[in-house]
C-alpha positions as CSV (number, residue, x, y, z in Angstrom):
1,M,-71.0,118.3,-34.6
2,N,-67.7,116.6,-35.3
3,L,-64.8,118.1,-33.6
4,P,-61.2,117.3,-34.8
5,I,-60.1,114.6,-32.3
6,K,-56.6,116.4,-32.0
7,K,-58.2,119.5,-30.7
8,V,-60.2,117.5,-28.2
9,H,-56.9,115.7,-27.0
10,K,-55.2,119.2,-26.6
11,L,-58.3,120.5,-24.7
12,I,-58.1,117.3,-22.3
13,I,-54.4,117.5,-21.8
14,G,-54.5,121.2,-21.2
15,S,-57.3,120.8,-18.5
16,F,-55.1,118.2,-16.9
17,I,-51.6,119.7,-16.8
18,G,-52.7,122.8,-14.9
19,P,-54.4,121.1,-12.0
20,F,-51.7,118.5,-11.9
21,I,-48.8,120.9,-11.4
22,L,-50.8,122.9,-8.9
23,T,-51.9,119.9,-6.8
24,F,-48.4,118.3,-6.9
25,F,-46.8,121.4,-5.5
26,I,-49.4,121.9,-2.9
27,A,-49.1,118.3,-1.7
28,L,-45.3,118.6,-1.8
29,F,-45.4,121.9,0.2
30,I,-47.7,120.3,2.9
31,L,-45.5,117.2,3.3
32,L,-42.4,119.4,3.5
33,M,-44.0,121.5,6.4
34,Q,-44.6,118.2,8.1
35,F,-41.0,117.3,7.6
36,L,-39.8,120.6,8.9
37,F,-42.0,120.3,12.0
38,K,-40.6,116.9,12.7
39,Y,-37.0,118.1,12.6
40,I,-37.5,121.6,13.9
41,E,-35.5,120.9,17.0
42,D,-32.5,119.6,15.1
43,L,-32.6,122.8,13.0
44,V,-33.2,125.7,15.4
45,G,-30.4,127.4,17.2
46,K,-27.6,125.6,15.0
47,G,-26.7,128.8,13.2
48,L,-26.9,127.1,9.9
49,E,-26.2,129.0,6.7
50,W,-29.2,129.7,4.4
51,Y,-27.6,127.6,1.5
52,V,-27.5,124.5,4.0
53,V,-31.1,124.9,4.9
54,L,-32.0,125.3,1.2
55,E,-30.0,122.2,0.2
56,L,-31.7,120.2,2.9
57,I,-35.2,121.4,1.7
58,V,-34.5,120.4,-1.7
59,Y,-33.2,116.9,-0.9
60,A,-36.1,116.4,1.5
61,S,-38.6,117.5,-1.2
62,S,-37.2,114.8,-3.6
63,T,-37.6,112.1,-1.0
64,L,-41.3,113.3,-0.5
65,V,-42.2,112.9,-4.2
66,P,-43.4,109.2,-3.9
67,M,-46.2,110.5,-1.7
68,A,-47.0,113.7,-3.4
69,L,-47.0,112.4,-7.1
70,P,-50.0,109.8,-6.6
71,L,-52.1,112.3,-4.7
72,A,-51.6,114.9,-7.4
73,I,-52.5,112.5,-10.1
74,L,-55.6,111.3,-8.2
75,L,-56.7,114.8,-7.5
76,S,-55.9,116.4,-10.7
77,S,-57.8,113.6,-12.6
78,I,-60.9,114.0,-10.6
79,M,-60.6,117.8,-11.0
80,T,-60.2,117.6,-14.8
81,F,-63.1,115.2,-15.5
82,G,-65.2,117.0,-12.8
83,N,-64.7,120.4,-14.6
84,L,-65.6,118.7,-17.9
85,G,-68.7,117.4,-16.3
86,E,-69.7,120.4,-14.5
87,H,-69.6,122.6,-17.7
88,Y,-71.3,119.7,-19.8
89,E,-68.3,119.4,-22.0
90,L,-68.4,115.7,-21.4
91,V,-72.0,115.6,-22.6
92,A,-71.1,117.7,-25.7
93,L,-68.2,115.3,-26.5
94,K,-70.3,112.3,-26.1
95,S,-73.1,113.7,-28.2
96,A,-70.5,114.3,-31.0
97,G,-69.9,110.6,-31.0
98,I,-66.5,110.6,-28.8
99,S,-66.7,107.9,-26.2
100,L,-65.3,108.5,-22.7
101,R,-62.6,106.0,-23.6
102,K,-61.3,108.1,-26.3
103,I,-61.6,111.2,-24.1
104,M,-59.5,109.5,-21.5
105,M,-57.0,108.1,-24.0
106,P,-54.6,111.1,-24.2
107,L,-54.5,111.3,-20.4
108,V,-53.7,107.7,-20.3
109,Y,-50.6,108.2,-22.4
110,C,-49.7,111.2,-20.2
111,V,-50.1,109.3,-17.0
112,L,-48.0,106.5,-18.5
113,F,-45.2,108.9,-19.4
114,I,-45.4,110.2,-15.7
115,S,-45.2,106.8,-14.4
116,V,-42.1,105.9,-16.5
117,C,-40.6,109.2,-15.2
118,A,-41.5,108.1,-11.7
119,F,-39.7,104.8,-12.1
120,Y,-36.6,106.5,-13.4
121,F,-36.8,109.0,-10.5
122,S,-37.2,106.1,-7.8
123,N,-34.3,104.2,-9.4
124,V,-31.9,107.0,-9.9
125,A,-32.8,110.2,-8.4
126,M,-34.3,109.0,-5.1
127,P,-31.2,107.1,-4.0
128,Y,-28.9,110.1,-4.7
129,A,-31.4,112.4,-2.8
130,N,-31.4,109.9,0.1
131,L,-27.8,109.7,0.2
132,K,-27.4,113.5,0.2
133,M,-30.2,114.1,2.8
134,G,-29.0,111.3,5.0
135,A,-25.3,112.7,5.1
136,L,-26.6,116.3,5.6
137,M,-29.1,115.4,8.3
138,W,-26.3,113.5,10.2
139,D,-24.1,116.6,10.0
140,V,-27.0,118.8,11.2
141,K,-27.9,116.6,14.1
142,N,-24.2,116.6,15.3
143,Q,-23.8,120.3,14.8
144,K,-23.4,122.2,18.1
145,P,-25.7,124.9,19.0
146,T,-24.7,128.4,18.1
147,L,-22.9,130.5,20.8
148,A,-25.7,132.0,22.7
149,L,-24.7,133.5,26.1
150,K,-27.8,134.1,28.2
151,E,-28.0,136.3,31.2
152,G,-27.4,134.5,34.6
153,V,-27.1,131.0,32.8
154,F,-23.8,129.0,32.7
155,F,-23.0,128.3,28.9
156,N,-21.0,125.0,28.7
157,G,-20.8,124.7,24.9
158,M,-17.1,125.7,24.9
159,D,-14.9,122.8,25.2
160,G,-13.2,123.1,28.7
161,F,-14.9,126.3,29.7
162,S,-18.1,127.3,31.4
163,I,-19.1,130.9,31.1
164,R,-21.7,133.0,32.9
165,V,-22.7,136.6,32.1
166,G,-24.7,138.6,34.4
167,K,-26.0,141.1,31.8
168,K,-25.7,141.7,28.0
169,E,-26.1,145.1,26.7
170,K,-28.3,145.8,23.5
171,D,-25.3,145.9,21.1
172,G,-24.7,142.2,21.8
173,Q,-20.9,142.7,22.5
174,T,-20.7,144.5,26.0
175,L,-21.0,142.1,28.8
176,K,-21.4,142.8,32.7
177,D,-20.6,140.6,35.7
178,I,-18.5,137.9,33.9
179,V,-17.4,134.6,35.4
180,I,-15.3,132.0,33.4
181,Y,-14.4,128.5,34.7
182,N,-11.4,126.9,33.1
183,H,-11.8,123.1,33.0
184,S,-9.2,122.5,30.2
185,N,-6.9,120.7,32.6
186,Q,-9.9,118.5,33.8
187,S,-9.0,119.1,37.5
188,G,-12.2,120.6,38.8
189,N,-13.0,124.4,39.4
190,K,-9.4,125.3,40.2
191,N,-9.1,128.1,37.7
192,V,-11.7,131.0,37.7
193,M,-11.7,134.4,36.3
194,M,-14.2,137.2,37.3
195,A,-14.5,140.6,35.7
196,D,-16.8,143.5,36.2
197,S,-17.3,144.1,32.5
198,G,-16.1,142.8,29.0
199,R,-16.4,142.9,25.4
200,M,-17.1,140.0,23.0
201,L,-15.5,139.9,19.5
202,K,-14.7,137.5,16.7
203,S,-11.5,137.1,14.8
204,E,-11.4,138.2,11.1
205,N,-11.8,134.6,9.9
206,D,-14.4,133.8,12.6
207,R,-12.1,131.1,13.7
208,F,-11.9,132.4,17.4
209,L,-14.0,134.2,19.8
210,I,-12.2,136.8,21.9
211,I,-13.5,138.1,25.1
212,E,-11.7,141.1,26.6
213,L,-12.2,141.3,30.4
214,F,-11.9,144.6,32.3
215,N,-11.2,145.1,36.1
216,G,-11.2,141.5,37.2
217,I,-9.5,138.9,39.3
218,S,-8.0,135.5,38.3
219,Y,-8.0,132.7,41.0
220,E,-5.9,129.6,40.4
221,E,-5.4,126.7,42.8
222,S,-2.2,124.8,42.4
223,G,-0.1,122.2,44.3
224,T,0.6,118.6,44.5
225,P,-2.4,116.6,45.6
226,N,-2.3,113.3,47.4
227,T,0.8,114.0,49.4
228,I,1.6,113.7,53.1
229,N,0.7,117.3,53.8
230,D,-1.6,117.8,50.9
231,R,-0.5,121.4,50.6
232,K,-2.0,123.6,47.9
233,Q,-1.3,127.1,46.8
234,L,-3.9,129.8,45.7
235,L,-2.7,132.2,43.1
236,R,-4.7,135.4,43.0
237,V,-4.0,137.9,40.2
238,K,-5.8,141.2,39.7
239,F,-6.0,142.7,36.2
240,K,-7.4,145.8,34.5
241,Q,-7.5,144.2,31.1
242,H,-7.2,140.6,30.0
243,E,-7.9,138.8,26.8
244,V,-9.4,135.2,26.5
245,K,-9.3,133.4,23.3
246,F,-11.8,130.6,22.4
247,D,-11.5,128.3,19.5
248,L,-14.8,128.2,17.5
249,S,-13.8,125.3,15.0
250,T,-16.2,123.0,17.0
251,F,-19.2,125.2,16.1
252,Q,-18.6,125.0,12.3
253,M,-20.4,122.2,10.5
254,N,-18.1,119.5,9.1
255,R,-19.5,117.6,6.1
256,T,-19.2,113.8,6.6
257,D,-17.9,111.6,3.9
258,E,-20.9,110.3,1.9
259,N,-19.2,107.0,1.3
260,L,-20.0,106.0,4.8
261,F,-23.8,106.1,3.9
262,K,-23.9,104.9,0.3
263,D,-24.4,101.1,1.2
264,H,-27.8,101.8,2.9
265,Y,-30.7,100.2,1.4
266,T,-32.5,103.4,0.8
267,M,-29.6,104.9,-1.3
268,L,-29.2,101.9,-3.7
269,N,-30.7,101.5,-7.2
270,I,-32.4,98.2,-8.5
271,K,-29.1,96.6,-9.5
272,Q,-27.2,97.4,-6.2
273,L,-30.2,96.2,-4.2
274,K,-30.1,92.9,-5.9
275,Y,-26.4,92.5,-5.4
276,Y,-26.6,93.3,-1.8
277,E,-29.6,91.1,-1.3
278,D,-27.7,88.1,-2.9
279,S,-24.6,88.8,-0.8
280,L,-26.8,88.8,2.4
281,T,-28.7,85.6,1.3
282,K,-25.4,83.8,0.8
283,K,-24.1,85.1,4.1
284,K,-27.1,83.9,5.8
285,A,-26.8,80.4,4.2
286,S,-23.1,80.2,5.1
287,E,-23.9,81.1,8.8
288,T,-26.7,78.5,8.8
289,S,-24.3,75.8,7.5
290,Y,-21.7,76.8,10.1
291,Y,-24.2,76.5,12.8
292,N,-25.4,73.1,11.7
293,Q,-22.0,71.7,11.8
294,N,-21.1,73.2,15.3
295,Y,-24.5,71.9,16.5
296,R,-23.9,68.4,15.6
297,A,-20.4,68.5,17.0
298,Y,-22.0,69.6,20.4
299,T,-24.7,66.9,20.3
300,F,-22.6,63.8,19.5
301,M,-20.9,62.0,22.4
302,D,-17.2,62.3,22.4
303,K,-15.6,58.8,22.5
304,K,-12.5,60.1,24.1
305,F,-14.5,61.3,27.0
306,A,-15.2,57.7,28.1
307,I,-11.6,56.7,28.0
308,D,-10.4,60.0,29.8
309,S,-13.0,59.5,32.5
310,N,-11.5,55.9,33.3
311,A,-14.5,54.2,31.8
312,N,-14.1,51.0,29.8
313,A,-13.7,52.0,26.2
314,S,-15.8,48.9,25.1
315,I,-18.6,49.6,27.5
316,K,-22.2,48.9,26.0
317,L,-25.1,51.0,26.8
318,I,-27.3,48.3,28.4
319,H,-29.1,50.4,31.1
320,P,-32.0,52.6,30.1
321,D,-30.5,55.4,32.3
322,I,-27.5,56.4,30.3
323,L,-25.7,57.8,33.4
324,A,-25.9,54.4,35.0
325,N,-23.7,52.8,32.3
326,F,-20.7,54.8,33.6
327,P,-18.7,54.3,36.8
328,K,-20.1,56.3,39.8
329,A,-16.9,58.0,40.2
330,S,-17.2,59.5,36.6
331,Q,-20.9,60.5,37.0
332,P,-20.4,63.8,38.6
333,G,-17.9,65.0,36.0
334,I,-20.2,63.6,33.2
335,L,-23.1,65.5,34.6
336,A,-21.2,68.8,34.9
337,S,-19.8,68.4,31.5
338,A,-23.4,67.7,30.2
339,Y,-24.7,70.8,32.0
340,A,-21.9,73.0,30.5
341,T,-22.5,71.7,27.1
342,I,-26.3,72.3,27.2
343,R,-25.7,76.0,28.5
344,N,-23.2,76.3,25.7
345,V,-25.6,74.9,23.1
346,K,-28.5,77.1,24.3
347,S,-26.4,80.3,24.3
348,Y,-24.9,79.6,20.9
349,S,-28.4,78.7,19.5
350,E,-29.9,82.0,20.8
351,N,-27.2,84.1,19.6
352,T,-27.4,82.5,16.1
353,A,-31.2,82.9,16.0
354,V,-30.7,86.7,16.8
355,D,-28.1,87.1,14.1
356,Q,-30.2,85.1,11.5
357,E,-33.1,87.3,12.4
358,K,-31.2,90.4,11.8
359,L,-29.9,89.1,8.5
360,S,-33.4,88.2,7.4
361,E,-34.7,91.7,8.3
362,K,-31.9,93.1,6.3
363,I,-32.8,91.0,3.4
364,R,-36.5,91.9,3.6
365,R,-35.6,95.6,3.9
366,H,-33.6,95.3,0.6
367,E,-36.5,93.5,-1.1
368,I,-38.9,96.1,0.1
369,E,-36.9,98.9,-1.5
370,Y,-36.6,96.9,-4.6
371,Y,-40.5,96.5,-4.9
372,R,-40.9,100.2,-4.0
373,K,-39.2,101.3,-7.3
374,F,-42.1,99.7,-9.1
375,T,-45.0,100.4,-6.9
376,L,-44.9,104.1,-7.2
377,S,-45.3,103.8,-11.0
378,I,-48.2,101.4,-10.8
379,A,-49.8,103.4,-8.1
380,C,-49.9,106.4,-10.4
381,L,-51.7,104.4,-12.9
382,I,-54.3,102.9,-10.7
383,L,-55.1,106.2,-9.0
384,F,-55.7,107.8,-12.4
385,F,-58.1,105.1,-13.3
386,I,-59.9,105.7,-10.0
387,G,-59.9,109.5,-10.3
388,A,-61.0,110.0,-13.8
389,P,-64.2,108.0,-13.5
390,L,-64.8,109.6,-10.1
391,G,-64.6,113.0,-11.8
392,A,-67.3,111.9,-14.2
393,I,-69.6,111.0,-11.4
394,I,-69.3,113.9,-9.1
395,R,-69.2,116.5,-12.0
396,K,-67.6,119.1,-9.7
397,G,-64.4,120.9,-10.4
398,G,-62.3,123.2,-8.1
399,L,-60.9,122.2,-4.8
400,G,-64.1,121.4,-2.9
401,M,-65.6,117.9,-3.5
402,P,-62.6,116.5,-5.4
403,V,-60.3,117.2,-2.5
404,I,-62.5,115.4,-0.1
405,I,-62.8,112.3,-2.3
406,S,-59.0,112.4,-3.2
407,I,-58.0,112.5,0.5
408,F,-60.4,109.6,1.3
409,F,-58.8,107.4,-1.4
410,F,-55.3,108.6,-0.8
411,I,-55.6,107.9,3.1
412,F,-57.0,104.5,2.2
413,F,-54.1,103.8,-0.3
414,H,-51.6,105.1,2.2
415,I,-52.8,103.0,5.1
416,L,-52.7,99.9,2.9
417,S,-49.3,100.7,1.8
418,I,-48.0,101.3,5.4
419,T,-49.6,98.1,6.8
420,G,-48.4,96.0,3.9
421,E,-44.8,97.4,4.4
422,K,-44.9,96.7,8.1
423,L,-46.2,93.3,7.7
424,A,-43.6,92.6,5.1
425,R,-40.7,94.0,7.3
426,K,-41.7,91.8,10.2
427,G,-41.9,88.8,8.1
428,V,-45.7,88.2,8.6
429,L,-46.4,88.5,4.8
430,D,-44.1,87.8,1.8
431,V,-42.4,91.0,0.9
432,W,-44.0,91.1,-2.7
433,V,-47.5,90.6,-1.1
434,G,-47.0,93.3,1.4
435,M,-45.6,95.9,-1.1
436,W,-48.3,95.2,-3.8
437,M,-51.2,94.8,-1.3
438,A,-52.4,98.5,-1.8
439,S,-52.2,98.2,-5.5
440,L,-53.9,94.7,-5.6
441,V,-56.8,96.1,-3.4
442,L,-57.3,99.2,-5.4
443,L,-56.8,97.6,-8.8
444,P,-60.4,96.0,-9.0
445,I,-62.0,99.3,-7.8
446,A,-60.2,101.0,-10.7
447,I,-61.3,98.4,-13.2
448,V,-65.0,98.5,-12.1
449,L,-65.2,102.3,-12.0
450,T,-63.5,102.7,-15.4
451,R,-65.8,100.1,-16.9
452,M,-68.9,101.7,-15.5
453,A,-67.9,105.1,-16.6
454,T,-67.1,104.1,-20.2
455,T,-70.3,102.1,-20.5
456,D,-72.5,104.8,-19.0
457,S,-73.6,102.7,-16.2
458,A,-76.6,103.9,-14.1
459,V,-74.4,103.6,-11.1
460,F,-72.7,106.7,-12.3
461,N,-75.8,108.7,-12.2
462,L,-76.3,110.7,-9.2
463,E,-79.8,111.5,-10.1
464,S,-80.8,107.8,-9.9
465,Y,-79.5,107.7,-6.2
466,T,-81.3,111.0,-5.4
467,N,-84.6,109.8,-6.9
468,F,-84.2,106.4,-5.0
469,F,-83.9,108.1,-1.6
470,R,-86.6,110.6,-2.4
471,K,-88.9,107.6,-3.2
472,I,-87.9,105.9,0.2
473,S,-88.4,109.1,2.3
474,K,-91.9,109.6,0.7
475,R,-92.9,106.0,1.6
476,I,-91.7,106.5,5.1
477,G,-93.6,109.8,5.4
478,A,-96.8,108.3,4.1
479,K,-96.8,105.6,6.7
């Protein structure tokens, strides 16, 4: 039967969009949980507002898109063609005269559109998300823990104070057996307050913590230390009620200026990366030229030295031992000067080599981020041309076999990507080779699989493999 090709295309696209959206958000959720587990210690106990946590999750999710998107395309393409094969829809379409190439064509355009969007996201949205998340994570990590007074434990979070509470009532405000050390004068434990009970309150604007103490004693040691008699006075004051105020401004999260982070390589677009890369390259060349000039100045003999060391200015180096050409009285000074020069040259060369390696690493990191903008888009295309043919061979939909195969290929792709990036970062491989290594390895696999799928190669027929192994098992059993 002849089906309108437009309806077939709508069927294929509709079969792909649903699994793609589902797998994308599942992969993003799993990666986000891994992110939260990694930074759980920096988030717990800080008293962060819900909108701060939500903002951090949104920016973190944006930075995880480069990992979730290729996996979603790979898995959804396998599921799409697996479902079509499982329900014999591929067979029906082929019998109607529609080749697999034409069946795949609408999804090719769809994945091309996703790849273009992925490039735009990598170049525009990712630097912005990295900037926002980097600044926010800095503020979160430097945020002090919330005020949490535990029974029998000294709390030193207050600047200049150390507080111990013997018991806290269930209302969270009433305190028993309170001890407060005042270290604001930085003179040791010379000011102590003890009270039988107290009550903990906050000011209306939450700027101050107020602790009302009841039935207590204040001890303060005063005097002039380091004198002849070294006499000190102990002042003891009993009180029925006393109020102590603590500033809580240090517990409020202060937002850092984002301009301090915007020149980091992960927060730059393509144009900015090329600008900083050129600047670093010129800086490296300038430092290399400056080093060469100083090195030549160190290694050439200074003519003034011979004159200043009472040597004949017109002396000729006729002895093979250079030191023997100079007067014996001048030789110790010449040796000392030579040793000092050697030490200076060695130290200067080692420091310059370290600086040059740091600059080279910075340049490589900028180049890595530059190529990363393109590798995401190409990876989406390659993984699609791996997933679509694989879906035709396994002929299974759902989240069973497609998930296993997708995870295998994605892990293989991810290991190649990480390995290539590390080798490029260390300078073992050229940056472009390291960043494109995963794509270069998987591209032939995608071409072979797609070609075999479109030509209905026998290698794509599971029954041929099953029959082959059955024949082998029968022969072995007969023997």
